[in-house]
C-alpha positions as CSV (number, residue, x, y, z in Angstrom):
1,N,-116.2,28.2,-43.1
2,S,-115.7,29.5,-39.6
3,Q,-117.1,26.3,-38.1
4,Q,-114.7,24.3,-40.3
5,Q,-111.8,26.6,-39.2
6,S,-112.7,26.1,-35.5
7,S,-112.9,22.3,-36.0
8,R,-109.6,22.3,-37.7
9,W,-107.9,24.3,-34.9
10,E,-109.4,21.9,-32.3
11,Y,-107.9,19.0,-34.3
12,F,-104.6,20.7,-34.5
13,H,-104.6,21.4,-30.7
14,L,-105.4,17.8,-30.0
15,V,-102.5,16.6,-32.1
16,A,-100.2,19.1,-30.4
17,W,-101.2,17.8,-27.0
18,I,-100.5,14.3,-28.1
19,F,-97.1,15.2,-29.3
20,L,-96.4,17.2,-26.2
21,L,-97.4,14.3,-24.0
22,L,-95.2,12.0,-26.1
23,Y,-92.3,14.3,-25.7
24,V,-92.7,14.8,-21.9
25,I,-93.0,11.0,-21.3
26,T,-90.0,10.3,-23.5
27,V,-87.8,12.9,-21.9
28,V,-88.9,12.2,-18.3
29,G,-88.7,8.4,-18.7
30,N,-85.2,8.5,-20.1
31,S,-84.0,11.2,-17.7
32,I,-85.1,9.0,-14.8
33,L,-82.7,6.3,-16.0
34,V,-79.8,8.8,-16.4
35,V,-80.4,10.1,-12.8
36,I,-80.6,6.6,-11.4
37,F,-77.3,5.7,-13.1
38,S,-75.7,8.9,-11.9
39,L,-76.7,8.4,-8.2
40,E,-76.2,4.7,-7.9
41,P,-72.6,3.5,-8.0
42,S,-73.8,-0.2,-8.2
43,L,-75.2,0.5,-11.7
44,Q,-72.0,1.8,-13.1
45,K,-71.4,-1.3,-15.2
46,P,-71.0,-1.8,-18.9
47,M,-74.6,-2.8,-19.6
48,Y,-76.0,0.2,-17.8
49,I,-73.6,2.5,-19.7
50,I,-75.2,1.3,-22.9
51,M,-78.7,1.9,-21.5
52,V,-77.7,5.5,-20.4
53,S,-76.2,6.1,-23.9
54,L,-79.5,4.9,-25.5
55,A,-81.5,7.1,-23.1
56,L,-79.5,10.2,-23.9
57,S,-79.8,9.4,-27.7
58,D,-83.5,9.1,-27.4
59,I,-83.8,12.4,-25.5
60,G,-81.7,14.0,-28.2
61,F,-83.8,12.6,-31.0
62,A,-87.1,13.6,-29.4
63,T,-85.7,17.1,-28.7
64,V,-84.6,17.6,-32.3
65,A,-87.8,16.3,-33.9
66,L,-90.8,17.0,-31.6
67,P,-90.7,20.7,-30.5
68,K,-91.0,22.0,-34.1
69,L,-93.8,19.4,-34.7
70,I,-95.6,20.6,-31.6
71,A,-95.3,24.2,-32.8
72,R,-96.7,23.3,-36.2
73,Y,-99.9,22.2,-34.7
74,W,-100.1,24.4,-31.6
75,W,-99.4,27.8,-33.3
76,N,-99.7,26.8,-36.9
77,D,-96.0,27.5,-37.3
78,G,-95.0,25.4,-40.2
79,I,-92.1,27.5,-41.5
80,I,-88.5,26.3,-41.1
81,G,-85.4,27.9,-42.5
82,I,-83.3,26.1,-45.1
83,H,-80.2,25.9,-42.9
84,T,-82.3,24.9,-39.9
85,C,-83.8,22.2,-42.1
86,F,-80.3,21.0,-43.0
87,F,-79.4,20.9,-39.3
88,Q,-82.5,19.0,-38.4
89,T,-82.0,16.5,-41.2
90,H,-78.4,15.9,-40.1
91,M,-79.4,15.4,-36.4
92,I,-82.4,13.2,-37.2
93,H,-80.2,10.9,-39.2
94,Y,-77.3,11.2,-36.7
95,F,-79.4,10.0,-33.8
96,G,-80.9,7.2,-36.0
97,S,-77.3,6.1,-36.9
98,L,-76.3,6.4,-33.2
99,N,-79.2,4.2,-32.1
100,S,-78.2,1.6,-34.6
101,L,-74.7,1.5,-33.2
102,I,-75.9,1.4,-29.7
103,L,-78.2,-1.5,-30.4
104,L,-75.2,-3.3,-32.0
105,T,-73.1,-2.6,-28.8
106,M,-75.9,-3.9,-26.7
107,A,-76.2,-7.1,-28.7
108,L,-72.4,-7.7,-28.6
109,D,-72.4,-7.1,-24.9
110,R,-75.1,-9.7,-24.3
111,C,-73.4,-12.1,-26.7
112,L,-70.1,-11.9,-24.8
113,A,-72.0,-12.2,-21.4
114,V,-73.9,-15.3,-22.5
115,C,-71.4,-17.0,-24.8
116,F,-68.2,-16.2,-23.0
117,P,-69.1,-15.6,-19.4
118,F,-65.5,-16.1,-18.1
119,R,-63.9,-13.7,-20.6
120,Y,-66.7,-11.1,-20.3
121,P,-65.3,-9.3,-17.2
122,L,-61.9,-9.0,-18.9
123,L,-63.2,-7.7,-22.2
124,M,-66.2,-5.6,-21.2
125,T,-64.7,-3.4,-18.5
126,V,-66.1,0.1,-17.7
127,P,-63.3,2.0,-19.4
128,N,-63.6,-0.2,-22.5
129,M,-67.4,0.4,-22.6
130,V,-67.0,4.1,-22.1
131,G,-64.4,4.3,-25.0
132,L,-66.7,2.2,-27.2
133,T,-69.6,4.5,-26.4
134,V,-67.7,7.7,-27.1
135,F,-66.5,6.1,-30.4
136,C,-70.2,5.4,-31.4
137,W,-71.3,9.0,-30.6
138,I,-68.5,10.4,-32.8
139,I,-68.6,8.0,-35.7
140,A,-72.4,8.3,-36.0
141,H,-71.8,11.8,-37.5
142,V,-69.9,10.5,-40.5
143,F,-72.7,8.8,-42.4
144,P,-75.3,11.6,-42.1
145,G,-72.6,14.0,-42.9
146,I,-72.4,12.6,-46.4
147,G,-76.0,13.6,-47.1
148,T,-75.6,17.0,-45.3
149,I,-72.6,17.9,-47.5
150,N,-74.5,16.9,-50.7
151,F,-77.4,19.1,-49.8
152,T,-75.3,22.2,-48.9
153,F,-74.1,22.2,-52.6
154,A,-77.5,21.3,-54.1
155,S,-79.9,23.8,-55.6
156,F,-83.7,23.6,-54.8
157,C,-86.7,24.6,-56.9
158,G,-90.4,24.0,-57.0
159,P,-92.8,24.2,-54.0
160,N,-91.0,24.9,-50.8
161,K,-93.1,22.4,-48.9
162,I,-92.0,19.3,-47.1
163,I,-94.5,16.4,-47.0
164,Q,-93.1,14.9,-43.8
165,A,-93.3,15.3,-40.0
166,F,-89.7,16.7,-40.0
167,C,-86.9,17.5,-42.4
168,D,-85.1,14.4,-43.7
169,T,-83.1,13.2,-46.7
170,L,-86.1,12.0,-48.7
171,S,-88.0,15.3,-48.2
172,L,-85.1,17.5,-49.3
173,T,-84.3,15.2,-52.3
174,A,-87.9,15.7,-53.5
175,L,-87.3,19.5,-53.5
176,S,-83.9,19.4,-55.3
177,C,-83.6,20.5,-58.9
178,G,-80.9,17.9,-59.8
179,K,-81.4,14.2,-60.4
180,T,-82.2,12.2,-57.4
181,N,-79.5,9.6,-58.2
182,Q,-76.9,12.0,-57.1
183,Y,-78.1,11.1,-53.6
184,G,-77.4,7.5,-54.0
185,A,-74.3,7.9,-51.8
186,S,-76.6,9.2,-49.0
187,Y,-78.9,6.2,-49.5
188,G,-75.9,3.8,-49.5
189,A,-74.5,5.4,-46.3
190,A,-77.9,5.1,-44.6
191,M,-78.3,1.5,-45.6
192,F,-74.8,0.7,-44.4
193,I,-75.1,2.3,-41.0
194,L,-78.5,0.6,-40.5
195,Y,-78.0,-2.9,-41.9
196,F,-74.4,-3.7,-41.3
197,P,-75.0,-3.4,-37.6
198,L,-78.3,-5.3,-38.1
199,G,-76.3,-8.2,-39.7
200,L,-73.9,-8.3,-36.7
201,I,-76.9,-8.1,-34.3
202,I,-78.5,-11.1,-36.0
203,V,-75.3,-13.1,-35.8
204,S,-74.9,-12.1,-32.1
205,Y,-78.4,-13.3,-31.2
206,F,-77.9,-16.5,-33.2
207,W,-74.9,-17.3,-31.0
208,I,-76.9,-16.4,-27.9
209,I,-79.7,-18.8,-28.9
210,I,-77.2,-21.6,-29.5
211,S,-75.6,-21.0,-26.1
212,V,-79.0,-20.8,-24.4
213,F,-80.0,-24.2,-25.6
214,R,-76.8,-25.6,-24.2
215,M,-77.6,-24.3,-20.7
216,P,-78.6,-26.9,-18.2
217,N,-80.6,-24.4,-16.1
218,N,-84.2,-24.0,-17.5
219,Q,-84.7,-20.8,-15.5
220,G,-81.7,-19.3,-17.1
221,K,-83.0,-20.3,-20.5
222,K,-86.4,-18.6,-19.9
223,K,-84.8,-15.4,-18.7
224,T,-82.4,-15.1,-21.6
225,I,-85.0,-16.0,-24.2
226,S,-87.4,-13.4,-22.7
227,T,-84.7,-10.7,-22.8
228,C,-83.8,-11.6,-26.4
229,A,-87.4,-11.7,-27.5
230,T,-88.1,-8.2,-26.1
231,Q,-85.0,-6.7,-27.6
232,G,-85.7,-8.5,-30.9
233,C,-89.2,-6.9,-31.0
234,I,-87.7,-3.4,-30.5
235,I,-85.0,-4.0,-33.1
236,S,-87.6,-5.2,-35.6
237,I,-89.6,-2.0,-35.1
238,Y,-86.5,0.1,-35.5
239,Y,-85.1,-1.5,-38.7
240,I,-87.9,-3.0,-40.8
241,P,-90.1,0.1,-41.3
242,R,-87.0,2.3,-42.0
243,F,-86.0,0.0,-44.9
244,F,-89.4,0.4,-46.6
245,V,-89.4,4.2,-46.1
246,Y,-85.9,4.8,-47.4
247,S,-86.0,2.2,-50.2
248,T,-89.4,3.2,-51.8
249,P,-87.9,5.8,-54.1
250,F,-85.3,3.4,-55.4
251,F,-87.5,0.4,-56.1
252,P,-90.4,0.9,-58.6
253,N,-92.3,-2.1,-57.2
254,L,-92.4,-0.5,-53.7
255,T,-95.0,2.2,-53.4
256,M,-96.0,4.2,-50.3
257,T,-98.4,7.2,-50.2
258,A,-97.3,10.3,-48.4
259,D,-99.7,9.7,-45.5
260,K,-98.5,6.1,-45.0
261,R,-94.9,7.3,-45.1
262,I,-95.5,9.9,-42.5
263,I,-97.4,7.5,-40.2
264,T,-94.7,4.9,-40.6
265,T,-92.0,7.4,-39.9
266,L,-93.7,8.7,-36.8
267,F,-94.1,5.1,-35.5
268,Y,-90.5,3.9,-35.9
269,S,-89.2,7.3,-34.8
270,F,-91.1,7.9,-31.6
271,F,-92.3,4.5,-30.3
272,P,-88.9,3.1,-29.4
273,P,-87.7,6.2,-27.5
274,L,-91.0,6.1,-25.6
275,S,-90.9,2.4,-24.8
276,N,-87.1,1.9,-24.3
277,P,-87.1,3.1,-20.6
278,F,-89.8,0.6,-19.7
279,I,-88.5,-2.3,-21.8
280,Y,-84.8,-2.1,-21.2
281,C,-84.7,-0.6,-17.7
282,L,-87.9,-1.0,-15.7
283,R,-87.8,-4.7,-16.4
284,T,-84.3,-4.9,-15.0
285,K,-84.3,-6.3,-11.5
286,E,-81.6,-4.0,-10.1
287,I,-83.3,-0.9,-11.3
288,K,-86.7,-2.1,-10.0
289,E,-85.1,-2.7,-6.6
290,I,-83.5,0.7,-6.5
291,L,-86.8,2.4,-7.4
292,K,-88.6,0.5,-4.7
293,R,-85.9,1.6,-2.2
294,W,-86.3,5.2,-3.3
295,I,-90.0,5.1,-3.0
296,Q,-89.9,3.5,0.5
297,R,-87.3,6.2,1.6
298,G,-89.6,8.9,0.2
299,K,-92.5,7.5,2.2
300,R,-90.5,7.5,5.4
301,I,-89.4,11.1,4.9
302,A,-93.0,12.1,4.2
303,Q,-94.2,10.4,7.3
304,G,-91.6,12.2,9.4
């Protein structure tokens, strides 16, 4: 038994180190983007405002979800208060909703830039983008708030155990004493904030593809298609797994074990924040040139 306990703790510590490394890379990677944007006036353009907004959202999501998960495996601290759980649930879904709106903003920005290049400077000004970004950060609270309000008036019974990596709507619904269909409004709000933007994103990329094939310049075609393919991959990872996780309780033909649900949730929750700085930013020519300039400047300072 003592050997099994020791092996269990070694496994727990390994998992904790993995989550800690994931958290550090996510926060550092996204923070670098925020610092670059703050220090470089040349990057203070609409597209980079969206990238910084996404980076801050990813930092927020990781900070809400990962520290408690790390504590669970590092110190075997698996206890969370009910009101803390409500708060975590709200913030988890808030940052999920916010990311959905940011991805929509990014798609619309690219659509205007590619399809209407002459109108783009007039429509997508820095003040307009700042206003749109602030609107997204505020409105993203509305849809998770529906579920949060429902849960504050709900009563809970049964085992006080959440079979999930963090508190979320499905976990709390499983612990409630009432019928689960009272949370249909929460499900409807989640689907709306996820898939209404997704529909507009698909339309935006459809128009981008049409405009790309009308371009006379092959190099421009390749660059635009490469950018759209990369963003499309991240968008697919963000939206498709969420649909199956949230829809399983409402469709009898869709079944997902607890382990599969947790693994799927971890994948779509933490892979995009981890990879976004590299995909959206480090592949951007202007940011790569700035980083090279900073590195060369650092070498000159080090050499005296």
